[in-house]
N, C-alpha and C positions, 0 to 999 in steps of 0.2 A: 123158941120163937112162937109168938101168939098169932093165931089166925082167927078171924071172925066167922069164916065159913069152913066146913070140912074140905080138906084137900082131895082132889081127884088124883089118880095115878099120874096123869099128865102134869098136874101142877107140882106134885112131889118131884117129878123129874126136872121140871123147869127150875124149881128152887135148887135142886141138886146141881144143875148145870152152872147157875150163877155162883153159888157158894163153892162149888167144886173148883172153879177156876180161881177164885179169890184165896181159898185156903191153900191150894196147890201152889200158887204164886208166893204167898207169905211163908209157907213151909220151905220153899226152895231158896229164899233170899239169902240166908247165912251161909249157904253151901256154893253159891255162885262162883264160877271161875276155877274151882278146884278140879283137878283131874279125877277120874273115877277111883284111882288107887288111894286117894287121900280122903275119900268120903267115908264117914263112919259106917260100921255094919248096919244093915237095914233096920234091925231092931232098936238101934240107938238114934235113928233119924227122928227128930222132933223139932218143933219150932225153936226151942232153946237147945242148941247143940250140946253134946257131952263135954264135960270139963276137959280142957286142954286143946280143944279144936280151935283153930285159927279161923274165926268166922269172917266172912265178907261183910262189908258195910257194918263195921262194928259199932257205928254211931246210931244205928237203927235199932229200935226196940223189937223184940220178938213178937211175931203175929202181925207184921206190917206188910201190906201188899206193896208192889213196886209199880213201875211204869205199866206193866202188863194189865194189872187189875184196874189201875186208874184210867187207862185209855179205854178198857172194856166198859167201864162205868160211864165214861164220856159218851161212848156210842149209845149205850142204853138210854141215857138221859136225853140225847138228841132225838132218838127214835120216839120216845114217849112224849116229848115236847112238841114234835112236828107231825106225829102221826104217819110219818113216812121217812125214808132215808133222804137226808139233805146233805150233800157233800159240803156245801157252804157252811151250814150250821155246825156240822160235825167238825169241820176244820177249825172253826172258831173255838169250839170247845177244847180241841187238842191244843191250840195256841194258849188258851186260858190255863190249861193244865201246865204247859211248859213254862209259862211266865208267872202264874200265881198259884199253882198247886191245885187247880180244880180236881176234885175227887181223889186227890192224894191224901194219904193219912198224915195229919198234922200240916197239910198243905206244903209238904216237903218233898221235892223232886230230887231223888238221890241216884237215879239210874235212868239213863236215856241213851239209846243207840246213836251212833254218829250220823247215820243217814237221816234218822227222824229229826235230830237237831238241825241239820242242814236244811231239810225240807221245810220245817216249821219257821226257820229263819227266813227262808225264801218267801213263804206265805206272808209273814209279817212285813216283808219289804214290798209286797204288792203283786207277787206272782200269782196267777190264777191257780186255785187248788188242784185242778186236774192236771196241772203241769208240775207241781212241786215234787211229786214223787219220782220224777225223772231227773232230779238234780244229779243223781248217779244212775244213769240209764240201765246199767247192768247190776244194780243193787238187788240182791236177792236174800236179804236177811229176813228174820221171822217176825219183824215188827208189826205187819198187818195181820198175820195169822194169829198172833197171841191175843188179840183184842176182838176178833170177829164173832165169837160165839153168841153174844147177846142178839145179833142179827137173826140167828136161827131160832133163838128162844122167843123172840118177839114176833117174828114174821108169820102172817096168816095168808099171804099171797101164794101164787103159784110157784112151782119149782123154778121156772124161768125167771120170775121176778126176784126170787131169793138169790139166784146165781148172779143176776145183773147187779144187784145191790152188794153182794159180796165182792164182785169186781170193783165196783165204784168206791167202796170204803178204802180200798188199797191206795187210790190215786194220790191222796194228800201226802203220803210218806213213802210208799213202796209201789210205784206204778208199773214195774216190769210185769209182763204177762205171766211169768212163772209164779209170781206171788198171787196173781188173780186166780189162776187155775188151782193152786193149793187151797186158797180160801174157799173157793166154790166147792171143791170136793169135801172139805172139812164141814161146811155148812149143811150140805145135803146129807152127809153121814150123821150129823147131830140130829137133823130133822127126822131121819129114819129111826134113830135110837129113841126119840120121844115117843115113838108108837110101841115101844116095849119089846122089840125084837132083839135078837142077839147082835153082837158087834159085827161078826162075819157077815150076817144077813144084811145088816145096815150098810156096810161098806160095799158089798156086791151090788145092792140096789142103787146106791149112790153113783157107782161107776157107770152102771147101765143108763141111769137117767142123765148123767152129765154128758155121756156120749151122744145121746139123743138131742139134748139141748145144743150141743156144739156142732151138730151135723150140718147145719146150714150156715156156719160162721167161718170166716177166714182166720187163719193163724191158730185159733184155739184148739181145734182137733189135733193138729200136729204137735203143738206144745204139750197137750195132755198126754198123748201117747209116747212121745219121745223123752219127756222129762220125768213123768211119773211112772211110765211103763207098768200099768196096774195089772197086766196079765203075766208078767214075768215071775216065775217061781221065787218065793222067798224075797220078794222085792221090799216088803214092809219091814225093813231092818234099819235101825238108826243108831247114832252114837251120841245123841244129846247135844249136838252143836247148834250154832246160830243160823246156819244155812237153812232157808225155808223148807226145802225138800227133805233135808235130814230131820228137821223138827217135826214135819208131818209124819214121816216114816217112823220116827221114834215113838210118837204118840200111838200111832196105829199098831206098832209092834207090841207095845205095852198093853193096849186094849185087847189084843188077840189072846193074851195070856192071863190078864188079871182076873182074879175071882172076887175082888172087893175094891172099894174106893181107896182104902189105906194102902193096899198092895200096889195099886196103880201109881199113886203119887210117890210112894217110897222108891219103887223101881225107876221112876223118872229121875229122881234125884241121884240115885245110885249110879246113873250113867255119868254124872259129873258134868263139867263145863257150864252150859247155860241152864242151870238147875231150876231156876225160878220159872223160866219160860217153858221148858219141857213139862214141868209139873203143872203149870197153868193150862197148857194146851191138852195134855192127857187128863188132868183133873176135871176139866169142864166136861169132857166126854164120859168119864167115869162117874161123875155126879149125876149125869143124865141116866146112864145105864143102870146104876145101882140105887139111885134116889137119894134125896136129901138125908133121909134117915140113916143112910149108910156112912155118912161122914162122921168121924169120931167126935163126940160131944166136946172133948178136951180141946180139939182144934177150933171148933166153932166158938167156944167160950174164950179161947185165946186170941181170936181175930180182933184186932184193934179197929175201932170205929165201924163195927159191923152194923150198927144202927143206921148208918148212912146208906149202906147197901140195902138193908131191909126196907127202907123208905121207897127206893126205886123198885125193889121186888113186889111190894104191895101194888104199885102202879102197874107193873108188868102183868101180875096175876089179873088185875081188874080188866086190863086191856084184853087178855086172852078170854076172859069170861064173857065179854060182850062181843067179841069178834066172830 
């Protein structure tokens, strides 16, 4: 990837975050829905699965990101275009993805969650975007968490502003407060990682900051403590499922142990089940923690339509340089 200016450490981490989530998503696509026992050995996990493996989405070419990556790019596109988070514009871009394949590879939408489809259908029918995410009031899937990382990469405002936007981006598809709290903690953790500290330090700092931000709010402190239980020993353990809290815990569990980007995303996929999303969520954090240079070149080269993402990345780096 060519750059006209030398990259700072921060910029290398920003690049790692964006491409870390896209590569993790694409790497996990062929293994989605398989239980852990059916996932190939870690050393055999690649964008092209080993011979004989019954791949998911068999019509999709290796190196293709799914709804996770496309929605993340929709979010980044909206942020760069508007200079702020706009729920209305972001919602329109998600609908354009759903209907026309905006930011999807080949403009082909092959994977979409049930709640996301229902919410975007409600938006198309005229429901206000802030209400669409409650078409299933108790819906706690990982559809908002999987796409939120670009907000942390783009944001130069206060922690309070980042948390507010992390909450707001949930509303179009996953409005439940549990989803909002998970996205807020994930974004604050990513922001701390951008400063080059260890994952454990980043998570600890993020927990402390979120408690402070929530201290004068209704509902959020209780939700944070009762659902996430951040002080409970060994709480950061997950199974790679689609429940938002399990997704967050799975990614954090992996990041507490991983020594490289490759190890992180392969361990995410080895959990089975929602492999593309777990690898996307963990891969974004791992890309920040270990930097863009840590992502195997074979995976960057194998990522389809990476030039599209590079275009947004150039705008993102320019935004960060002048902010």
